[in-house]
Chimera marker file (.cmm) of the C-alpha trace (Angstrom):
<marker_set name="trace">
<marker id="1" x="2.224" y="-9.887" z="1.160" r="1" g="1" b="0" radius="0.5"/>
<marker id="2" x="3.310" y="-6.272" z="0.577" r="1" g="1" b="0" radius="0.5"/>
<marker id="3" x="6.345" y="-5.187" z="-1.597" r="1" g="1" b="0" radius="0.5"/>
<marker id="4" x="9.633" y="-4.465" z="0.113" r="1" g="1" b="0" radius="0.5"/>
<marker id="5" x="13.176" y="-3.994" z="-0.582" r="1" g="1" b="0" radius="0.5"/>
<marker id="6" x="16.837" y="-4.298" z="0.939" r="1" g="1" b="0" radius="0.5"/>
<marker id="7" x="19.308" y="-3.001" z="-1.562" r="1" g="1" b="0" radius="0.5"/>
<marker id="8" x="17.316" y="-4.217" z="-4.649" r="1" g="1" b="0" radius="0.5"/>
<marker id="9" x="13.975" y="-2.858" z="-5.533" r="1" g="1" b="0" radius="0.5"/>
<marker id="10" x="11.431" y="-4.159" z="-8.024" r="1" g="1" b="0" radius="0.5"/>
<marker id="11" x="8.490" y="-3.381" z="-9.416" r="1" g="1" b="0" radius="0.5"/>
<marker id="12" x="5.929" y="-5.011" z="-11.842" r="1" g="1" b="0" radius="0.5"/>
<marker id="13" x="3.441" y="-3.664" z="-13.909" r="1" g="1" b="0" radius="0.5"/>
<marker id="14" x="1.192" y="-4.804" z="-16.721" r="1" g="1" b="0" radius="0.5"/>
<marker id="15" x="0.764" y="-3.467" z="-20.125" r="1" g="1" b="0" radius="0.5"/>
<marker id="16" x="-1.732" y="-4.027" z="-22.900" r="1" g="1" b="0" radius="0.5"/>
<marker id="17" x="-0.552" y="-4.930" z="-26.447" r="1" g="1" b="0" radius="0.5"/>
<marker id="18" x="-0.499" y="-1.067" z="-27.501" r="1" g="1" b="0" radius="0.5"/>
<marker id="19" x="1.653" y="-0.053" z="-24.446" r="1" g="1" b="0" radius="0.5"/>
<marker id="20" x="-0.614" y="1.244" z="-22.741" r="1" g="1" b="0" radius="0.5"/>
<marker id="21" x="-0.451" y="1.035" z="-18.760" r="1" g="1" b="0" radius="0.5"/>
<marker id="22" x="-3.468" y="-1.550" z="-17.465" r="1" g="1" b="0" radius="0.5"/>
<marker id="23" x="-5.170" y="-1.149" z="-14.356" r="1" g="1" b="0" radius="0.5"/>
<marker id="24" x="-5.042" y="-4.657" z="-13.552" r="1" g="1" b="0" radius="0.5"/>
<marker id="25" x="-7.581" y="-4.106" z="-10.600" r="1" g="1" b="0" radius="0.5"/>
<marker id="26" x="-9.766" y="-2.503" z="-12.496" r="1" g="1" b="0" radius="0.5"/>
<marker id="27" x="-10.033" y="-3.400" z="-16.110" r="1" g="1" b="0" radius="0.5"/>
<marker id="28" x="-11.288" y="-6.316" z="-17.684" r="1" g="1" b="0" radius="0.5"/>
<marker id="29" x="-8.819" y="-8.236" z="-20.032" r="1" g="1" b="0" radius="0.5"/>
<marker id="30" x="-10.344" y="-10.770" z="-22.608" r="1" g="1" b="0" radius="0.5"/>
<marker id="31" x="-9.063" y="-14.118" z="-23.712" r="1" g="1" b="0" radius="0.5"/>
<marker id="32" x="-6.676" y="-13.888" z="-26.429" r="1" g="1" b="0" radius="0.5"/>
<marker id="33" x="-5.293" y="-10.758" z="-25.441" r="1" g="1" b="0" radius="0.5"/>
<marker id="34" x="-1.529" y="-10.177" z="-25.638" r="1" g="1" b="0" radius="0.5"/>
<marker id="35" x="0.105" y="-8.269" z="-22.539" r="1" g="1" b="0" radius="0.5"/>
<marker id="36" x="3.298" y="-7.458" z="-21.892" r="1" g="1" b="0" radius="0.5"/>
<marker id="37" x="4.719" y="-7.687" z="-17.887" r="1" g="1" b="0" radius="0.5"/>
<marker id="38" x="7.380" y="-5.003" z="-17.093" r="1" g="1" b="0" radius="0.5"/>
<marker id="39" x="9.490" y="-5.838" z="-14.470" r="1" g="1" b="0" radius="0.5"/>
<marker id="40" x="11.746" y="-2.914" z="-13.104" r="1" g="1" b="0" radius="0.5"/>
<marker id="41" x="14.952" y="-3.331" z="-10.992" r="1" g="1" b="0" radius="0.5"/>
<marker id="42" x="16.747" y="-0.652" z="-9.283" r="1" g="1" b="0" radius="0.5"/>
<marker id="43" x="20.005" y="-1.705" z="-7.854" r="1" g="1" b="0" radius="0.5"/>
<marker id="44" x="21.737" y="0.295" z="-4.977" r="1" g="1" b="0" radius="0.5"/>
<marker id="45" x="25.484" y="-0.985" z="-6.235" r="1" g="1" b="0" radius="0.5"/>
<marker id="46" x="26.822" y="-3.487" z="-8.184" r="1" g="1" b="0" radius="0.5"/>
<marker id="47" x="25.492" y="-7.318" z="-7.868" r="1" g="1" b="0" radius="0.5"/>
<marker id="48" x="26.928" y="-10.638" z="-9.093" r="1" g="1" b="0" radius="0.5"/>
<marker id="49" x="24.146" y="-13.534" z="-9.611" r="1" g="1" b="0" radius="0.5"/>
<marker id="50" x="21.030" y="-12.219" z="-9.207" r="1" g="1" b="0" radius="0.5"/>
<marker id="51" x="17.715" y="-14.307" z="-9.464" r="1" g="1" b="0" radius="0.5"/>
<marker id="52" x="14.296" y="-12.750" z="-10.055" r="1" g="1" b="0" radius="0.5"/>
<marker id="53" x="11.500" y="-14.873" z="-9.585" r="1" g="1" b="0" radius="0.5"/>
<marker id="54" x="7.824" y="-13.621" z="-11.435" r="1" g="1" b="0" radius="0.5"/>
<marker id="55" x="5.346" y="-16.122" z="-10.441" r="1" g="1" b="0" radius="0.5"/>
<marker id="56" x="2.741" y="-15.365" z="-12.897" r="1" g="1" b="0" radius="0.5"/>
<marker id="57" x="-1.211" y="-15.835" z="-12.759" r="1" g="1" b="0" radius="0.5"/>
<marker id="58" x="-2.258" y="-19.209" z="-14.483" r="1" g="1" b="0" radius="0.5"/>
<marker id="59" x="-4.162" y="-17.674" z="-17.073" r="1" g="1" b="0" radius="0.5"/>
<marker id="60" x="-0.819" y="-16.215" z="-18.821" r="1" g="1" b="0" radius="0.5"/>
<marker id="61" x="1.106" y="-18.215" z="-21.180" r="1" g="1" b="0" radius="0.5"/>
<marker id="62" x="4.244" y="-16.894" z="-22.573" r="1" g="1" b="0" radius="0.5"/>
<marker id="63" x="4.547" y="-15.930" z="-26.370" r="1" g="1" b="0" radius="0.5"/>
<marker id="64" x="8.180" y="-17.313" z="-26.439" r="1" g="1" b="0" radius="0.5"/>
<marker id="65" x="8.311" y="-20.490" z="-23.969" r="1" g="1" b="0" radius="0.5"/>
<marker id="66" x="12.078" y="-21.287" z="-24.802" r="1" g="1" b="0" radius="0.5"/>
<marker id="67" x="14.993" y="-21.054" z="-22.505" r="1" g="1" b="0" radius="0.5"/>
<marker id="68" x="17.781" y="-18.972" z="-23.671" r="1" g="1" b="0" radius="0.5"/>
<marker id="69" x="19.842" y="-15.537" z="-23.619" r="1" g="1" b="0" radius="0.5"/>
<marker id="70" x="17.946" y="-12.341" z="-24.091" r="1" g="1" b="0" radius="0.5"/>
<marker id="71" x="19.819" y="-9.225" z="-23.855" r="1" g="1" b="0" radius="0.5"/>
<marker id="72" x="21.894" y="-9.075" z="-20.610" r="1" g="1" b="0" radius="0.5"/>
<marker id="73" x="19.699" y="-11.901" z="-18.527" r="1" g="1" b="0" radius="0.5"/>
<marker id="74" x="18.874" y="-15.857" z="-18.844" r="1" g="1" b="0" radius="0.5"/>
<marker id="75" x="15.460" y="-16.484" z="-19.006" r="1" g="1" b="0" radius="0.5"/>
<marker id="76" x="13.727" y="-19.851" z="-18.312" r="1" g="1" b="0" radius="0.5"/>
<marker id="77" x="9.968" y="-19.663" z="-18.659" r="1" g="1" b="0" radius="0.5"/>
<marker id="78" x="8.397" y="-22.613" z="-16.361" r="1" g="1" b="0" radius="0.5"/>
<marker id="79" x="4.530" y="-23.721" z="-15.893" r="1" g="1" b="0" radius="0.5"/>
<marker id="80" x="3.687" y="-21.026" z="-13.207" r="1" g="1" b="0" radius="0.5"/>
<marker id="81" x="6.866" y="-18.986" z="-13.059" r="1" g="1" b="0" radius="0.5"/>
<marker id="82" x="9.381" y="-17.463" z="-15.217" r="1" g="1" b="0" radius="0.5"/>
<marker id="83" x="12.826" y="-16.891" z="-13.691" r="1" g="1" b="0" radius="0.5"/>
<marker id="84" x="15.626" y="-14.222" z="-14.980" r="1" g="1" b="0" radius="0.5"/>
<marker id="85" x="19.066" y="-14.723" z="-13.972" r="1" g="1" b="0" radius="0.5"/>
<marker id="86" x="21.961" y="-12.299" z="-14.052" r="1" g="1" b="0" radius="0.5"/>
<marker id="87" x="25.533" y="-13.002" z="-14.034" r="1" g="1" b="0" radius="0.5"/>
<marker id="88" x="26.188" y="-9.227" z="-13.194" r="1" g="1" b="0" radius="0.5"/>
<marker id="89" x="23.601" y="-6.831" z="-12.368" r="1" g="1" b="0" radius="0.5"/>
<marker id="90" x="25.428" y="-2.998" z="-12.333" r="1" g="1" b="0" radius="0.5"/>
<marker id="91" x="24.032" y="-0.269" z="-10.155" r="1" g="1" b="0" radius="0.5"/>
<marker id="92" x="20.973" y="1.710" z="-11.489" r="1" g="1" b="0" radius="0.5"/>
<marker id="93" x="17.730" y="0.717" z="-13.144" r="1" g="1" b="0" radius="0.5"/>
<marker id="94" x="17.373" y="-2.340" z="-15.272" r="1" g="1" b="0" radius="0.5"/>
<marker id="95" x="13.868" y="-3.213" z="-17.219" r="1" g="1" b="0" radius="0.5"/>
<marker id="96" x="12.593" y="-6.790" z="-18.192" r="1" g="1" b="0" radius="0.5"/>
<marker id="97" x="9.812" y="-7.332" z="-20.548" r="1" g="1" b="0" radius="0.5"/>
<marker id="98" x="7.995" y="-10.428" z="-21.058" r="1" g="1" b="0" radius="0.5"/>
<marker id="99" x="5.091" y="-10.928" z="-23.350" r="1" g="1" b="0" radius="0.5"/>
<marker id="100" x="2.052" y="-13.040" z="-22.570" r="1" g="1" b="0" radius="0.5"/>
<marker id="101" x="-1.028" y="-14.139" z="-24.044" r="1" g="1" b="0" radius="0.5"/>
<marker id="102" x="-4.093" y="-14.584" z="-21.986" r="1" g="1" b="0" radius="0.5"/>
<marker id="103" x="-5.588" y="-18.192" z="-22.023" r="1" g="1" b="0" radius="0.5"/>
<marker id="104" x="-8.821" y="-18.522" z="-20.281" r="1" g="1" b="0" radius="0.5"/>
<marker id="105" x="-11.162" y="-16.729" z="-18.613" r="1" g="1" b="0" radius="0.5"/>
<marker id="106" x="-11.750" y="-16.012" z="-14.971" r="1" g="1" b="0" radius="0.5"/>
<marker id="107" x="-10.439" y="-14.183" z="-11.724" r="1" g="1" b="0" radius="0.5"/>
<marker id="108" x="-6.670" y="-14.848" z="-11.001" r="1" g="1" b="0" radius="0.5"/>
<marker id="109" x="-4.033" y="-14.079" z="-8.301" r="1" g="1" b="0" radius="0.5"/>
<marker id="110" x="-0.495" y="-13.721" z="-9.539" r="1" g="1" b="0" radius="0.5"/>
<marker id="111" x="2.509" y="-14.720" z="-7.067" r="1" g="1" b="0" radius="0.5"/>
<marker id="112" x="4.901" y="-12.366" z="-6.305" r="1" g="1" b="0" radius="0.5"/>
<marker id="113" x="7.911" y="-10.792" z="-8.299" r="1" g="1" b="0" radius="0.5"/>
<marker id="114" x="11.126" y="-11.199" z="-6.341" r="1" g="1" b="0" radius="0.5"/>
<marker id="115" x="14.892" y="-10.408" z="-6.730" r="1" g="1" b="0" radius="0.5"/>
<marker id="116" x="17.498" y="-11.924" z="-4.871" r="1" g="1" b="0" radius="0.5"/>
<marker id="117" x="21.445" y="-11.709" z="-4.896" r="1" g="1" b="0" radius="0.5"/>
<marker id="118" x="21.710" y="-15.525" z="-4.669" r="1" g="1" b="0" radius="0.5"/>
<marker id="119" x="25.009" y="-15.609" z="-2.442" r="1" g="1" b="0" radius="0.5"/>
<marker id="120" x="24.259" y="-12.553" z="-0.161" r="1" g="1" b="0" radius="0.5"/>
<marker id="121" x="20.339" y="-13.210" z="0.265" r="1" g="1" b="0" radius="0.5"/>
<marker id="122" x="20.230" y="-10.402" z="2.835" r="1" g="1" b="0" radius="0.5"/>
<marker id="123" x="19.796" y="-8.108" z="-0.915" r="1" g="1" b="0" radius="0.5"/>
<marker id="124" x="16.877" y="-8.797" z="-1.870" r="1" g="1" b="0" radius="0.5"/>
<marker id="125" x="13.378" y="-7.136" z="-3.024" r="1" g="1" b="0" radius="0.5"/>
<marker id="126" x="9.664" y="-8.301" z="-3.828" r="1" g="1" b="0" radius="0.5"/>
<marker id="127" x="6.556" y="-6.749" z="-5.185" r="1" g="1" b="0" radius="0.5"/>
<marker id="128" x="2.951" y="-7.281" z="-4.385" r="1" g="1" b="0" radius="0.5"/>
<marker id="129" x="0.795" y="-9.738" z="-6.323" r="1" g="1" b="0" radius="0.5"/>
<marker id="130" x="-1.787" y="-8.627" z="-8.732" r="1" g="1" b="0" radius="0.5"/>
<marker id="131" x="-5.449" y="-9.505" z="-9.451" r="1" g="1" b="0" radius="0.5"/>
<marker id="132" x="-6.705" y="-10.261" z="-13.202" r="1" g="1" b="0" radius="0.5"/>
<marker id="133" x="-10.057" y="-10.405" z="-14.272" r="1" g="1" b="0" radius="0.5"/>
<marker id="134" x="-10.408" y="-12.019" z="-17.373" r="1" g="1" b="0" radius="0.5"/>
<marker id="135" x="-13.413" y="-12.262" z="-19.460" r="1" g="1" b="0" radius="0.5"/>
<marker id="136" x="-14.428" y="-14.244" z="-22.528" r="1" g="1" b="0" radius="0.5"/>
<marker id="137" x="-15.134" y="-12.039" z="-25.730" r="1" g="1" b="0" radius="0.5"/>
<marker id="138" x="-18.125" y="-14.298" z="-26.742" r="1" g="1" b="0" radius="0.5"/>
<link id1="1" id2="2" r="1" g="1" b="0" radius="0.2"/>
<link id1="2" id2="3" r="1" g="1" b="0" radius="0.2"/>
<link id1="3" id2="4" r="1" g="1" b="0" radius="0.2"/>
<link id1="4" id2="5" r="1" g="1" b="0" radius="0.2"/>
<link id1="5" id2="6" r="1" g="1" b="0" radius="0.2"/>
<link id1="6" id2="7" r="1" g="1" b="0" radius="0.2"/>
<link id1="7" id2="8" r="1" g="1" b="0" radius="0.2"/>
<link id1="8" id2="9" r="1" g="1" b="0" radius="0.2"/>
<link id1="9" id2="10" r="1" g="1" b="0" radius="0.2"/>
<link id1="10" id2="11" r="1" g="1" b="0" radius="0.2"/>
<link id1="11" id2="12" r="1" g="1" b="0" radius="0.2"/>
<link id1="12" id2="13" r="1" g="1" b="0" radius="0.2"/>
<link id1="13" id2="14" r="1" g="1" b="0" radius="0.2"/>
<link id1="14" id2="15" r="1" g="1" b="0" radius="0.2"/>
<link id1="15" id2="16" r="1" g="1" b="0" radius="0.2"/>
<link id1="16" id2="17" r="1" g="1" b="0" radius="0.2"/>
<link id1="17" id2="18" r="1" g="1" b="0" radius="0.2"/>
<link id1="18" id2="19" r="1" g="1" b="0" radius="0.2"/>
<link id1="19" id2="20" r="1" g="1" b="0" radius="0.2"/>
<link id1="20" id2="21" r="1" g="1" b="0" radius="0.2"/>
<link id1="21" id2="22" r="1" g="1" b="0" radius="0.2"/>
<link id1="22" id2="23" r="1" g="1" b="0" radius="0.2"/>
<link id1="23" id2="24" r="1" g="1" b="0" radius="0.2"/>
<link id1="24" id2="25" r="1" g="1" b="0" radius="0.2"/>
<link id1="25" id2="26" r="1" g="1" b="0" radius="0.2"/>
<link id1="26" id2="27" r="1" g="1" b="0" radius="0.2"/>
<link id1="27" id2="28" r="1" g="1" b="0" radius="0.2"/>
<link id1="28" id2="29" r="1" g="1" b="0" radius="0.2"/>
<link id1="29" id2="30" r="1" g="1" b="0" radius="0.2"/>
<link id1="30" id2="31" r="1" g="1" b="0" radius="0.2"/>
<link id1="31" id2="32" r="1" g="1" b="0" radius="0.2"/>
<link id1="32" id2="33" r="1" g="1" b="0" radius="0.2"/>
<link id1="33" id2="34" r="1" g="1" b="0" radius="0.2"/>
<link id1="34" id2="35" r="1" g="1" b="0" radius="0.2"/>
<link id1="35" id2="36" r="1" g="1" b="0" radius="0.2"/>
<link id1="36" id2="37" r="1" g="1" b="0" radius="0.2"/>
<link id1="37" id2="38" r="1" g="1" b="0" radius="0.2"/>
<link id1="38" id2="39" r="1" g="1" b="0" radius="0.2"/>
<link id1="39" id2="40" r="1" g="1" b="0" radius="0.2"/>
<link id1="40" id2="41" r="1" g="1" b="0" radius="0.2"/>
<link id1="41" id2="42" r="1" g="1" b="0" radius="0.2"/>
<link id1="42" id2="43" r="1" g="1" b="0" radius="0.2"/>
<link id1="43" id2="44" r="1" g="1" b="0" radius="0.2"/>
<link id1="44" id2="45" r="1" g="1" b="0" radius="0.2"/>
<link id1="45" id2="46" r="1" g="1" b="0" radius="0.2"/>
<link id1="46" id2="47" r="1" g="1" b="0" radius="0.2"/>
<link id1="47" id2="48" r="1" g="1" b="0" radius="0.2"/>
<link id1="48" id2="49" r="1" g="1" b="0" radius="0.2"/>
<link id1="49" id2="50" r="1" g="1" b="0" radius="0.2"/>
<link id1="50" id2="51" r="1" g="1" b="0" radius="0.2"/>
<link id1="51" id2="52" r="1" g="1" b="0" radius="0.2"/>
<link id1="52" id2="53" r="1" g="1" b="0" radius="0.2"/>
<link id1="53" id2="54" r="1" g="1" b="0" radius="0.2"/>
<link id1="54" id2="55" r="1" g="1" b="0" radius="0.2"/>
<link id1="55" id2="56" r="1" g="1" b="0" radius="0.2"/>
<link id1="56" id2="57" r="1" g="1" b="0" radius="0.2"/>
<link id1="57" id2="58" r="1" g="1" b="0" radius="0.2"/>
<link id1="58" id2="59" r="1" g="1" b="0" radius="0.2"/>
<link id1="59" id2="60" r="1" g="1" b="0" radius="0.2"/>
<link id1="60" id2="61" r="1" g="1" b="0" radius="0.2"/>
<link id1="61" id2="62" r="1" g="1" b="0" radius="0.2"/>
<link id1="62" id2="63" r="1" g="1" b="0" radius="0.2"/>
<link id1="63" id2="64" r="1" g="1" b="0" radius="0.2"/>
<link id1="64" id2="65" r="1" g="1" b="0" radius="0.2"/>
<link id1="65" id2="66" r="1" g="1" b="0" radius="0.2"/>
<link id1="66" id2="67" r="1" g="1" b="0" radius="0.2"/>
<link id1="67" id2="68" r="1" g="1" b="0" radius="0.2"/>
<link id1="68" id2="69" r="1" g="1" b="0" radius="0.2"/>
<link id1="69" id2="70" r="1" g="1" b="0" radius="0.2"/>
<link id1="70" id2="71" r="1" g="1" b="0" radius="0.2"/>
<link id1="71" id2="72" r="1" g="1" b="0" radius="0.2"/>
<link id1="72" id2="73" r="1" g="1" b="0" radius="0.2"/>
<link id1="73" id2="74" r="1" g="1" b="0" radius="0.2"/>
<link id1="74" id2="75" r="1" g="1" b="0" radius="0.2"/>
<link id1="75" id2="76" r="1" g="1" b="0" radius="0.2"/>
<link id1="76" id2="77" r="1" g="1" b="0" radius="0.2"/>
<link id1="77" id2="78" r="1" g="1" b="0" radius="0.2"/>
<link id1="78" id2="79" r="1" g="1" b="0" radius="0.2"/>
<link id1="79" id2="80" r="1" g="1" b="0" radius="0.2"/>
<link id1="80" id2="81" r="1" g="1" b="0" radius="0.2"/>
<link id1="81" id2="82" r="1" g="1" b="0" radius="0.2"/>
<link id1="82" id2="83" r="1" g="1" b="0" radius="0.2"/>
<link id1="83" id2="84" r="1" g="1" b="0" radius="0.2"/>
<link id1="84" id2="85" r="1" g="1" b="0" radius="0.2"/>
<link id1="85" id2="86" r="1" g="1" b="0" radius="0.2"/>
<link id1="86" id2="87" r="1" g="1" b="0" radius="0.2"/>
<link id1="87" id2="88" r="1" g="1" b="0" radius="0.2"/>
<link id1="88" id2="89" r="1" g="1" b="0" radius="0.2"/>
<link id1="89" id2="90" r="1" g="1" b="0" radius="0.2"/>
<link id1="90" id2="91" r="1" g="1" b="0" radius="0.2"/>
<link id1="91" id2="92" r="1" g="1" b="0" radius="0.2"/>
<link id1="92" id2="93" r="1" g="1" b="0" radius="0.2"/>
<link id1="93" id2="94" r="1" g="1" b="0" radius="0.2"/>
<link id1="94" id2="95" r="1" g="1" b="0" radius="0.2"/>
<link id1="95" id2="96" r="1" g="1" b="0" radius="0.2"/>
<link id1="96" id2="97" r="1" g="1" b="0" radius="0.2"/>
<link id1="97" id2="98" r="1" g="1" b="0" radius="0.2"/>
<link id1="98" id2="99" r="1" g="1" b="0" radius="0.2"/>
<link id1="99" id2="100" r="1" g="1" b="0" radius="0.2"/>
<link id1="100" id2="101" r="1" g="1" b="0" radius="0.2"/>
<link id1="101" id2="102" r="1" g="1" b="0" radius="0.2"/>
<link id1="102" id2="103" r="1" g="1" b="0" radius="0.2"/>
<link id1="103" id2="104" r="1" g="1" b="0" radius="0.2"/>
<link id1="104" id2="105" r="1" g="1" b="0" radius="0.2"/>
<link id1="105" id2="106" r="1" g="1" b="0" radius="0.2"/>
<link id1="106" id2="107" r="1" g="1" b="0" radius="0.2"/>
<link id1="107" id2="108" r="1" g="1" b="0" radius="0.2"/>
<link id1="108" id2="109" r="1" g="1" b="0" radius="0.2"/>
<link id1="109" id2="110" r="1" g="1" b="0" radius="0.2"/>
<link id1="110" id2="111" r="1" g="1" b="0" radius="0.2"/>
<link id1="111" id2="112" r="1" g="1" b="0" radius="0.2"/>
<link id1="112" id2="113" r="1" g="1" b="0" radius="0.2"/>
<link id1="113" id2="114" r="1" g="1" b="0" radius="0.2"/>
<link id1="114" id2="115" r="1" g="1" b="0" radius="0.2"/>
<link id1="115" id2="116" r="1" g="1" b="0" radius="0.2"/>
<link id1="116" id2="117" r="1" g="1" b="0" radius="0.2"/>
<link id1="117" id2="118" r="1" g="1" b="0" radius="0.2"/>
<link id1="118" id2="119" r="1" g="1" b="0" radius="0.2"/>
<link id1="119" id2="120" r="1" g="1" b="0" radius="0.2"/>
<link id1="120" id2="121" r="1" g="1" b="0" radius="0.2"/>
<link id1="121" id2="122" r="1" g="1" b="0" radius="0.2"/>
<link id1="122" id2="123" r="1" g="1" b="0" radius="0.2"/>
<link id1="123" id2="124" r="1" g="1" b="0" radius="0.2"/>
<link id1="124" id2="125" r="1" g="1" b="0" radius="0.2"/>
<link id1="125" id2="126" r="1" g="1" b="0" radius="0.2"/>
<link id1="126" id2="127" r="1" g="1" b="0" radius="0.2"/>
<link id1="127" id2="128" r="1" g="1" b="0" radius="0.2"/>
<link id1="128" id2="129" r="1" g="1" b="0" radius="0.2"/>
<link id1="129" id2="130" r="1" g="1" b="0" radius="0.2"/>
<link id1="130" id2="131" r="1" g="1" b="0" radius="0.2"/>
<link id1="131" id2="132" r="1" g="1" b="0" radius="0.2"/>
<link id1="132" id2="133" r="1" g="1" b="0" radius="0.2"/>
<link id1="133" id2="134" r="1" g="1" b="0" radius="0.2"/>
<link id1="134" id2="135" r="1" g="1" b="0" radius="0.2"/>
<link id1="135" id2="136" r="1" g="1" b="0" radius="0.2"/>
<link id1="136" id2="137" r="1" g="1" b="0" radius="0.2"/>
<link id1="137" id2="138" r="1" g="1" b="0" radius="0.2"/>
</marker_set>
């Protein structure tokens, strides 16, 4: 699935704990590493009731597994996905950052990351999946 947008643009990046961008295709991450997923939303106009769905890889566990308000959105981490809800998303660029731990080794594919206006679904965007290569530190 390729990246696509119609009014809302979504990009997702993976960073190491030191805020260094990670080339997830070529970098071997390790069990126990803490990583940050940064989702950047670009809105071409003001939107009401926007839902962002980040389908994460099976090896990622959220540092904070509780639902609740953070800054200007509501977050609900679940087993395989993290959902973000915005009552109002103003025109411009918005950044969401969520921390995760890597809990098992192997090769994993994340799902796609999508953003859509709940009541006007023609305004949406998605980012492509990521492949993660996790090594055990032993």
